[in-house]
Structure formats: C-alpha cells, structure tokens
N, CA, C and O atoms as CSV, one atom per row, in Angstrom:
chain,resi,resn,atom,element,x,y,z
A,1,MET,N,N,8.429,0.245,13.648
A,1,MET,CA,C,9.696,0.142,12.777
A,1,MET,C,C,9.404,-0.122,11.409
A,1,MET,O,O,10.303,0.238,10.649
A,2,LEU,N,N,8.429,-0.635,10.883
A,2,LEU,CA,C,8.182,-0.748,9.520
A,2,LEU,C,C,8.085,0.567,8.832
A,2,LEU,O,O,8.627,0.799,7.752
A,3,GLU,N,N,7.279,1.523,9.593
A,3,GLU,CA,C,7.125,2.744,8.952
A,3,GLU,C,C,8.431,3.516,8.975
A,3,GLU,O,O,8.606,4.375,8.111
A,4,ALA,N,N,9.285,3.304,9.813
A,4,ALA,CA,C,10.468,3.993,9.944
A,4,ALA,C,C,11.490,3.652,8.660
A,4,ALA,O,O,12.194,4.507,8.122
A,5,GLN,N,N,11.434,2.099,8.231
A,5,GLN,CA,C,12.069,1.803,7.100
A,5,GLN,C,C,11.192,2.013,5.639
A,5,GLN,O,O,11.545,1.399,4.632
A,6,GLY,N,N,10.326,2.694,5.628
A,6,GLY,CA,C,9.555,2.970,4.608
A,6,GLY,C,C,8.904,2.058,4.068
A,6,GLY,O,O,8.665,2.214,2.871
A,7,MET,N,N,8.421,0.864,4.713
A,7,MET,CA,C,7.980,-0.360,4.408
A,7,MET,C,C,6.382,-0.078,4.246
A,7,MET,O,O,5.800,-0.695,3.354
A,8,LEU,N,N,5.713,0.744,4.993
A,8,LEU,CA,C,4.417,0.848,5.227
A,8,LEU,C,C,3.868,2.040,3.938
A,8,LEU,O,O,4.109,3.230,4.139
A,9,ARG,N,N,3.336,1.733,3.003
A,9,ARG,CA,C,2.743,2.541,2.020
A,9,ARG,C,C,1.417,2.477,1.349
A,9,ARG,O,O,0.972,1.360,1.085
A,10,GLU,N,N,0.832,3.384,1.087
A,10,GLU,CA,C,-0.599,3.154,0.552
A,10,GLU,C,C,-0.588,2.689,-0.758
A,10,GLU,O,O,-0.475,3.534,-1.647
A,11,THR,N,N,-0.703,1.261,-1.121
A,11,THR,CA,C,-0.358,0.659,-2.410
A,11,THR,C,C,-1.618,0.099,-2.773
A,11,THR,O,O,-1.649,-0.121,-3.984
A,12,GLY,N,N,-2.621,-0.200,-2.208
A,12,GLY,CA,C,-3.976,-0.744,-2.458
A,12,GLY,C,C,-3.869,-2.273,-2.530
A,12,GLY,O,O,-2.787,-2.856,-2.603
A,13,PRO,N,N,-4.944,-2.823,-2.508
A,13,PRO,CA,C,-5.040,-4.320,-2.566
A,13,PRO,C,C,-4.554,-5.048,-3.659
A,13,PRO,O,O,-4.337,-6.254,-3.541
A,14,ALA,N,N,-4.333,-4.371,-4.848
A,14,ALA,CA,C,-4.114,-5.059,-6.237
A,14,ALA,C,C,-2.605,-5.448,-5.865
A,14,ALA,O,O,-2.221,-6.605,-6.034
A,15,LEU,N,N,-1.879,-4.601,-5.428
A,15,LEU,CA,C,-0.438,-4.860,-5.453
A,15,LEU,C,C,-0.297,-6.153,-4.393
A,15,LEU,O,O,0.534,-7.029,-4.631
A,16,GLY,N,N,-1.002,-6.208,-3.425
A,16,GLY,CA,C,-0.908,-7.369,-2.457
A,16,GLY,C,C,-1.336,-8.747,-3.178
A,16,GLY,O,O,-0.813,-9.819,-2.875
A,17,ILE,N,N,-2.293,-8.621,-4.120
A,17,ILE,CA,C,-2.755,-9.837,-4.728
A,17,ILE,C,C,-1.316,-10.178,-5.855
A,17,ILE,O,O,-0.901,-11.330,-5.985
A,18,VAL,N,N,-0.830,-9.264,-6.426
A,18,VAL,CA,C,0.308,-9.465,-7.131
A,18,VAL,C,C,1.461,-10.279,-6.370
A,18,VAL,O,O,2.083,-11.276,-6.738
A,19,GLU,N,N,1.539,-9.569,-5.252
A,19,GLU,CA,C,2.560,-10.229,-4.346
A,19,GLU,C,C,2.212,-11.608,-4.121
A,19,GLU,O,O,3.050,-12.445,-4.458
A,20,ARG,N,N,1.093,-12.010,-3.597
A,20,ARG,CA,C,0.683,-13.418,-3.077
A,20,ARG,C,C,0.791,-14.362,-4.482
A,20,ARG,O,O,1.166,-15.529,-4.372
A,21,ILE,N,N,0.542,-13.960,-5.430
A,21,ILE,CA,C,0.602,-14.739,-6.547
A,21,ILE,C,C,2.143,-15.081,-6.869
A,21,ILE,O,O,2.554,-16.216,-7.114
A,22,GLY,N,N,2.884,-13.976,-6.830
A,22,GLY,CA,C,4.171,-14.387,-7.130
A,22,GLY,C,C,5.049,-15.019,-5.961
A,22,GLY,O,O,5.923,-15.812,-6.311
A,23,ALA,N,N,4.902,-14.752,-4.655
A,23,ALA,CA,C,4.979,-15.485,-3.904
A,23,ALA,C,C,4.774,-17.100,-3.840
A,23,ALA,O,O,5.594,-17.981,-3.580
A,24,SER,N,N,3.427,-17.177,-4.161
A,24,SER,CA,C,3.211,-18.456,-4.286
A,24,SER,C,C,3.666,-19.416,-5.280
A,24,SER,O,O,3.938,-20.609,-5.149
A,25,ALA,N,N,3.702,-18.508,-6.499
A,25,ALA,CA,C,4.651,-19.367,-7.779
A,25,ALA,C,C,6.072,-19.593,-7.301
A,25,ALA,O,O,6.656,-20.639,-7.583
A,26,LEU,N,N,6.531,-18.818,-6.719
A,26,LEU,CA,C,8.115,-19.141,-6.302
A,26,LEU,C,C,8.130,-20.166,-5.264
A,26,LEU,O,O,9.155,-20.841,-5.165
A,27,HIS,N,N,7.223,-20.372,-4.531
A,27,HIS,CA,C,7.239,-21.375,-3.382
A,27,HIS,C,C,6.794,-22.678,-4.179
A,27,HIS,O,O,7.435,-23.690,-3.894
A,28,ILE,N,N,5.941,-22.786,-4.992
A,28,ILE,CA,C,5.440,-23.954,-5.618
A,28,ILE,C,C,6.584,-24.578,-6.376
A,28,ILE,O,O,6.981,-25.736,-6.244
A,29,GLY,N,N,7.133,-23.515,-7.314
A,29,GLY,CA,C,8.261,-23.706,-8.115
A,29,GLY,C,C,9.493,-24.395,-7.504
A,29,GLY,O,O,10.186,-25.251,-8.053
A,30,PHE,N,N,9.647,-23.878,-6.278
A,30,PHE,CA,C,11.061,-24.468,-5.477
A,30,PHE,C,C,10.463,-25.937,-4.919
A,30,PHE,O,O,11.246,-26.880,-4.805
A,31,THR,N,N,9.216,-26.074,-4.619
A,31,THR,CA,C,8.836,-27.218,-4.145
A,31,THR,C,C,8.775,-28.367,-5.266
A,31,THR,O,O,9.130,-29.507,-4.966
A,32,LEU,N,N,8.448,-28.147,-6.202
A,32,LEU,CA,C,8.537,-28.804,-7.480
A,32,LEU,C,C,10.153,-29.265,-7.785
A,32,LEU,O,O,10.486,-30.425,-8.029
A,33,LEU,N,N,10.885,-28.346,-7.732
A,33,LEU,CA,C,12.542,-28.595,-8.171
A,33,LEU,C,C,12.904,-29.473,-6.873
A,33,LEU,O,O,13.593,-30.485,-7.005
A,34,VAL,N,N,12.432,-29.073,-5.639
A,34,VAL,CA,C,13.116,-30.313,-4.648
A,34,VAL,C,C,12.514,-31.512,-4.856
A,34,VAL,O,O,13.216,-32.487,-4.587
A,35,ALA,N,N,11.339,-31.740,-5.285
A,35,ALA,CA,C,10.691,-32.864,-5.404
A,35,ALA,C,C,11.615,-33.595,-6.467
A,35,ALA,O,O,11.908,-34.776,-6.280
A,36,TRP,N,N,12.044,-32.957,-7.501
A,36,TRP,CA,C,12.862,-33.371,-8.478
A,36,TRP,C,C,14.195,-34.017,-8.082
A,36,TRP,O,O,14.562,-35.162,-8.346
A,37,ARG,N,N,14.764,-33.195,-7.489
A,37,ARG,CA,C,16.327,-33.327,-6.986
A,37,ARG,C,C,16.289,-32.854,-5.554
A,37,ARG,O,O,16.682,-31.705,-5.347
A,38,PRO,N,N,15.832,-33.648,-4.444
A,38,PRO,CA,C,15.970,-33.398,-3.010
A,38,PRO,C,C,17.419,-32.358,-2.689
A,38,PRO,O,O,17.359,-31.383,-1.939
A,39,LEU,N,N,18.365,-32.684,-3.231
A,39,LEU,CA,C,19.737,-31.793,-2.787
A,39,LEU,C,C,19.374,-30.377,-3.439
A,39,LEU,O,O,20.160,-29.544,-2.989
A,40,LEU,N,N,18.570,-29.867,-4.235
A,40,LEU,CA,C,18.249,-28.768,-4.568
A,40,LEU,C,C,17.646,-27.779,-3.233
A,40,LEU,O,O,17.438,-26.566,-3.280
A,41,VAL,N,N,17.497,-28.456,-2.366
A,41,VAL,CA,C,16.910,-27.747,-1.130
A,41,VAL,C,C,17.994,-26.525,-0.704
A,41,VAL,O,O,17.659,-25.392,-0.358
A,42,ILE,N,N,19.385,-27.037,-0.814
A,42,ILE,CA,C,20.223,-26.109,-0.725
A,42,ILE,C,C,20.463,-24.762,-1.414
A,42,ILE,O,O,20.755,-23.668,-0.931
A,43,ALA,N,N,20.257,-25.149,-2.675
A,43,ALA,CA,C,20.134,-24.036,-3.717
A,43,ALA,C,C,19.103,-23.344,-3.550
A,43,ALA,O,O,19.239,-22.122,-3.490
A,44,THR,N,N,17.863,-23.903,-3.437
A,44,THR,CA,C,16.589,-22.970,-3.250
A,44,THR,C,C,16.773,-22.247,-1.965
A,44,THR,O,O,16.405,-21.072,-1.991
A,45,ALA,N,N,17.217,-22.652,-0.950
A,45,ALA,CA,C,17.142,-21.968,0.493
A,45,ALA,C,C,18.225,-20.605,0.030
A,45,ALA,O,O,17.823,-19.472,0.296
A,46,VAL,N,N,19.288,-20.736,-0.510
A,46,VAL,CA,C,20.205,-19.627,-0.970
A,46,VAL,C,C,19.441,-18.665,-1.932
A,46,VAL,O,O,19.506,-17.448,-1.760
A,47,VAL,N,N,18.767,-19.181,-2.875
A,47,VAL,CA,C,18.029,-18.413,-3.989
A,47,VAL,C,C,16.928,-17.583,-3.385
A,47,VAL,O,O,16.759,-16.413,-3.731
A,48,HIS,N,N,16.128,-18.220,-2.423
A,48,HIS,CA,C,15.168,-17.613,-1.599
A,48,HIS,C,C,15.683,-16.444,-0.735
A,48,HIS,O,O,15.289,-15.278,-0.710
A,49,SER,N,N,16.767,-17.113,0.043
A,49,SER,CA,C,17.115,-15.668,0.819
A,49,SER,C,C,17.707,-14.567,0.067
A,49,SER,O,O,17.572,-13.443,0.551
A,50,ALA,N,N,18.295,-14.685,-0.956
A,50,ALA,CA,C,18.849,-13.765,-1.883
A,50,ALA,C,C,17.631,-12.880,-2.308
A,50,ALA,O,O,17.485,-11.693,-2.016
A,51,VAL,N,N,16.670,-13.759,-3.144
A,51,VAL,CA,C,15.667,-12.856,-3.558
A,51,VAL,C,C,14.832,-12.031,-2.619
A,51,VAL,O,O,14.314,-11.023,-3.100
A,52,ASN,N,N,14.587,-12.355,-1.125
A,52,ASN,CA,C,13.899,-11.782,-0.305
A,52,ASN,C,C,14.805,-10.527,-0.145
A,52,ASN,O,O,14.276,-9.415,-0.159
A,53,LEU,N,N,16.426,-10.687,0.040
A,53,LEU,CA,C,17.139,-9.496,0.628
A,53,LEU,C,C,16.726,-8.405,-0.657
A,53,LEU,O,O,16.269,-7.278,-0.462
A,54,VAL,N,N,16.978,-8.968,-1.910
A,54,VAL,CA,C,17.121,-8.024,-3.118
A,54,VAL,C,C,15.897,-7.347,-3.105
A,54,VAL,O,O,16.003,-6.137,-3.305
A,55,LEU,N,N,14.623,-7.832,-2.907
A,55,LEU,CA,C,13.225,-7.310,-3.007
A,55,LEU,C,C,12.984,-6.292,-1.673
A,55,LEU,O,O,12.387,-5.216,-1.640
A,56,ILE,N,N,13.490,-6.836,-0.871
A,56,ILE,CA,C,13.115,-5.791,0.525
A,56,ILE,C,C,13.999,-4.526,0.304
A,56,ILE,O,O,13.538,-3.460,0.715
A,57,ARG,N,N,15.071,-4.529,-0.228
A,57,ARG,CA,C,15.835,-3.418,-0.703
A,57,ARG,C,C,14.981,-2.613,-1.652
A,57,ARG,O,O,14.740,-1.419,-1.478
A,58,MET,N,N,14.472,-3.435,-2.814
A,58,MET,CA,C,13.980,-2.603,-4.095
A,58,MET,C,C,12.470,-1.986,-3.624
A,58,MET,O,O,11.924,-1.037,-4.186
A,59,PHE,N,N,11.956,-2.679,-2.554
A,59,PHE,CA,C,10.707,-1.976,-2.116
A,59,PHE,C,C,10.560,-0.804,-1.487
A,59,PHE,O,O,9.469,-0.246,-1.375
A,60,GLN,N,N,11.598,-0.373,-1.054
A,60,GLN,CA,C,11.629,1.159,-0.553
A,60,GLN,C,C,11.883,1.804,-1.728
A,60,GLN,O,O,11.711,3.004,-1.514
A,61,ARG,N,N,12.224,1.607,-2.929
A,61,ARG,CA,C,12.479,2.682,-4.087
A,61,ARG,C,C,11.028,2.457,-4.737
A,61,ARG,O,O,10.259,3.395,-4.948
A,62,SER,N,N,10.759,1.240,-5.005
A,62,SER,CA,C,9.443,1.216,-5.876
A,62,SER,C,C,8.751,-0.219,-5.689
A,62,SER,O,O,9.166,-1.278,-6.159
A,63,PRO,N,N,7.663,-0.036,-4.939
A,63,PRO,CA,C,6.911,-1.232,-4.460
A,63,PRO,C,C,6.309,-1.890,-5.710
A,63,PRO,O,O,6.270,-3.107,-5.894
A,64,LEU,N,N,5.861,-0.982,-6.521
A,64,LEU,CA,C,5.244,-1.769,-7.960
A,64,LEU,C,C,6.351,-2.467,-8.688
A,64,LEU,O,O,6.058,-3.589,-9.100
A,65,LEU,N,N,7.531,-2.046,-8.925
A,65,LEU,CA,C,8.462,-2.748,-9.626
A,65,LEU,C,C,9.121,-3.907,-8.784
A,65,LEU,O,O,9.715,-4.850,-9.308
A,66,THR,N,N,8.953,-3.741,-7.420
A,66,THR,CA,C,9.214,-4.856,-6.634
A,66,THR,C,C,8.517,-6.074,-6.893
A,66,THR,O,O,9.004,-7.152,-7.232
A,67,GLU,N,N,7.087,-5.720,-6.655
A,67,GLU,CA,C,5.975,-6.923,-6.848
A,67,GLU,C,C,5.951,-7.321,-8.269
A,67,GLU,O,O,5.533,-8.455,-8.501
A,68,LEU,N,N,6.312,-6.616,-9.220
A,68,LEU,CA,C,6.541,-7.147,-10.663
A,68,LEU,C,C,7.675,-8.067,-10.915
A,68,LEU,O,O,7.668,-9.044,-11.664
A,69,ALA,N,N,8.660,-7.618,-10.181
A,69,ALA,CA,C,9.978,-8.442,-10.240
A,69,ALA,C,C,9.483,-9.987,-9.764
A,69,ALA,O,O,9.476,-11.004,-10.458
A,70,LEU,N,N,9.077,-9.832,-8.372
A,70,LEU,CA,C,8.557,-11.030,-7.754
A,70,LEU,C,C,7.863,-11.933,-8.505
A,70,LEU,O,O,8.163,-13.119,-8.638
A,71,LEU,N,N,6.735,-11.248,-9.100
A,71,LEU,CA,C,5.846,-12.101,-9.829
A,71,LEU,C,C,6.534,-12.816,-11.060
A,71,LEU,O,O,6.330,-14.007,-11.295
A,72,LEU,N,N,7.411,-11.972,-11.882
A,72,LEU,CA,C,8.222,-12.481,-12.889
A,72,LEU,C,C,9.145,-13.499,-12.390
A,72,LEU,O,O,9.110,-14.524,-13.071
A,73,ILE,N,N,9.951,-13.526,-11.415
A,73,ILE,CA,C,10.855,-14.678,-10.886
A,73,ILE,C,C,10.032,-15.636,-10.331
A,73,ILE,O,O,10.456,-16.786,-10.444
A,74,GLY,N,N,8.812,-15.474,-9.677
A,74,GLY,CA,C,7.844,-16.666,-9.315
A,74,GLY,C,C,7.618,-17.392,-10.549
A,74,GLY,O,O,8.126,-18.492,-10.765
A,75,VAL,N,N,6.877,-16.797,-11.340
A,75,VAL,CA,C,6.650,-17.490,-12.711
A,75,VAL,C,C,7.590,-18.233,-13.256
A,75,VAL,O,O,7.321,-19.354,-13.688
A,76,ALA,N,N,8.786,-17.731,-13.311
A,76,ALA,CA,C,9.864,-18.254,-14.029
A,76,ALA,C,C,10.177,-19.662,-13.245
A,76,ALA,O,O,10.175,-20.741,-13.838
A,77,THR,N,N,10.435,-19.531,-11.906
A,77,THR,CA,C,10.643,-20.490,-10.949
A,77,THR,C,C,9.409,-21.725,-11.247
A,77,THR,O,O,9.702,-22.891,-11.512
A,78,LEU,N,N,8.288,-21.314,-11.165
A,78,LEU,CA,C,7.465,-22.251,-11.540
A,78,LEU,C,C,7.116,-22.787,-12.683
A,78,LEU,O,O,6.465,-23.830,-12.622
A,79,GLY,N,N,7.434,-22.254,-13.939
A,79,GLY,CA,C,7.605,-22.846,-15.229
A,79,GLY,C,C,9.083,-23.858,-15.111
A,79,GLY,O,O,9.177,-24.829,-15.861
A,80,LEU,N,N,9.844,-23.639,-14.433
A,80,LEU,CA,C,11.269,-24.472,-14.298
A,80,LEU,C,C,10.724,-25.717,-13.694
A,80,LEU,O,O,10.810,-26.789,-14.292
A,81,GLY,N,N,10.223,-25.615,-12.643
A,81,GLY,CA,C,9.639,-26.684,-11.585
A,81,GLY,C,C,8.613,-27.299,-12.594
A,81,GLY,O,O,8.614,-28.525,-12.493
A,82,VAL,N,N,8.051,-26.998,-13.198
A,82,VAL,CA,C,7.198,-27.909,-14.161
A,82,VAL,C,C,7.599,-28.506,-15.202
A,82,VAL,O,O,7.081,-29.569,-15.543
A,83,ALA,N,N,8.555,-27.952,-15.873
A,83,ALA,CA,C,9.360,-28.521,-16.976
A,83,ALA,C,C,10.204,-29.354,-16.589
A,83,ALA,O,O,10.516,-30.178,-17.449
A,84,VAL,N,N,10.886,-29.487,-15.226
A,84,VAL,CA,C,11.654,-30.418,-14.985
A,84,VAL,C,C,10.914,-31.655,-14.544
A,84,VAL,O,O,11.551,-32.708,-14.565
A,85,LEU,N,N,9.519,-31.676,-14.105
A,85,LEU,CA,C,9.074,-32.891,-13.442
A,85,LEU,C,C,8.180,-33.350,-15.163
A,85,LEU,O,O,7.394,-34.273,-14.952
A,86,ARG,N,N,8.177,-33.052,-16.158
A,86,ARG,CA,C,7.383,-33.354,-17.047
A,86,ARG,C,C,8.119,-34.755,-17.804
A,86,ARG,O,O,7.561,-35.310,-18.751
C-alpha cells in the first residue's frame, strides 16, 4: 500500500535521521507548550494533525523538502516551547 502511494523511496539513512530530529523537536515543543498552558493541548492536537496531513502530501513530491520542512517546524516549535517556559 505504501509503495502504491509513492511513500517507499530510496532516500538513505540521513533523511531518516533528519526526520527523527524534526519529529522529536516538534513533540518536545508541544509538550513544553502544554506544560505551560494545559488548554493548549487542543491547539497542539489540531496543529499536529495539520502538519501530518501537509507533510504526507508533500512527501510524494519531494522527500527532502518534506523532511527539511518538518525540521524547521519542529525547531521553531521547540524554540517557542523553551521561550514560554523561561
């Protein structure tokens, strides 16, 4: 099923590492935001779903740009989470 959707590609391990760093940063940032204001759980759930949907669609066109976008979004979210808890 993944192959039919164009989701299986030879992109090498480096892209997987970038993806994990971006996803981890995003989740840690969301966790910090929810720790700061628990009601943000609703907003972070919506944003998480939107990011997933957009990136899944982007991946079919360009895996590299998709993972770089995730990294950028993740680092920005982590930065925001750290900033609000200072």
